[in-house]
C-alpha positions in Angstrom: 0.0 0.0 0.0 2.8 2.4 0.9 4.5 1.6 -2.4 1.5 2.7 -4.4 1.2 5.8 -2.3 4.8 6.6 -3.1 4.1 6.1 -6.9 1.0 8.3 -6.8 3.0 11.0 -4.9 5.6 10.9 -7.7 2.9 11.3 -10.3 1.4 14.2 -8.4 4.9 15.8 -8.2 5.2 15.8 -12.0 1.7 16.9 -12.5 2.3 19.9 -10.2 5.5 20.7 -12.0 3.7 20.5 -15.3 0.9 22.8 -13.9 3.5 25.4 -13.0 2.9 26.7 -16.5 -0.9 27.5 -16.5 -1.2 27.3 -20.3 -0.6 23.6 -20.0 -3.6 23.1 -17.7 -6.7 22.4 -19.7 -9.1 23.0 -16.8 -11.1 26.2 -16.4 -8.9 27.5 -13.6 -6.0 28.0 -16.0 -7.1 31.5 -17.2 -7.2 32.8 -13.6 -3.7 31.5 -13.0 -2.0 33.1 -15.9 0.5 35.7 -15.0 0.4 34.9 -11.3 4.0 34.4 -10.1 2.7 33.1 -6.8 1.0 30.1 -8.5 4.2 29.1 -10.3 6.3 29.3 -7.1 3.6 27.4 -5.1 3.2 24.7 -7.7 7.0 24.1 -7.8 7.2 24.1 -4.0 4.3 21.6 -3.8 6.0 19.4 -6.5 9.2 19.3 -4.5 7.2 18.5 -1.3 5.3 15.8 -3.1 8.5 14.2 -4.4 10.1 14.4 -0.9 7.0 12.6 0.4 7.5 9.9 -2.3 11.0 9.4 -1.2 10.0 9.3 2.5 7.2 6.8 1.8 9.5 4.5 -0.2 12.1 4.8 2.6 9.6 3.1 4.9 9.6 0.0 2.8 13.2 -0.2 1.4 16.5 0.4 2.9 19.7 1.6 1.4 20.2 3.0 -2.1 17.0 1.4 -3.4 15.0 3.8 -1.2 16.4 6.7 -3.2 16.6 5.1 -6.7 13.1 3.8 -6.9 11.4 7.2 -6.4 13.5 8.7 -9.1 12.6 5.9 -11.5 8.9 6.3 -10.4 9.1 10.0 -11.2 10.5 9.3 -14.7 7.8 6.7 -15.4 5.1 9.0 -14.0 6.4 11.9 -16.2 6.4 9.6 -19.3 2.8 8.5 -18.5 1.6 12.0 -17.9 3.2 13.4 -21.0 1.9 10.6 -23.2 -1.6 10.6 -21.6 -2.3 14.3 -21.2 -2.7 15.2 -24.9 -4.8 12.1 -25.7 -7.0 12.0 -22.6 -6.5 15.2 -20.5 -9.3 14.5 -18.0 -7.8 11.2 -17.1 -4.3 12.6 -16.6 -5.5 15.6 -14.5 -8.2 13.5 -12.7 -5.6 11.1 -11.5 -3.5 14.0 -10.3 -6.5 15.5 -8.4 -7.3 12.1 -6.8 -3.7 11.4 -5.8 -3.6 13.4 -2.5 -6.5 11.7 -0.8 -5.3 8.3 -2.2 -1.8 8.9 -0.9 -3.2 9.6 2.6 -5.6 6.6 2.5 -3.0 4.2 1.2 -0.3 5.5 3.6 -2.7 4.9 6.6 -3.7 1.5 5.3 -0.1 0.6 4.9 0.8 1.8 8.3 -2.0 -0.3 9.8 -1.1 -3.5 7.9 2.6 -3.1 7.5 
């Protein structure tokens, strides 16, 4: 469970990094975000925090170098998935990104209870 939460956190990190440029966001909130420097800074800071969470979650299951290498590989795979999926099916790509935070919390708690 914690592993899936870590992967979703890496996916969310790339989605936030992608959303730092509002013209890339197909949702209706994008026009309101254009030209707002605070949004770009906040999106990048949240992306860094989400990736740090991914590393921390994976560290709970693995020890040593794998705890650091796997989240980077997950980030690369999530970035590839997002970049390939977003032009074809944007609602699925952004929908998964919006569902990731509650899923990360739920899976982390479930993993903490069972692991």
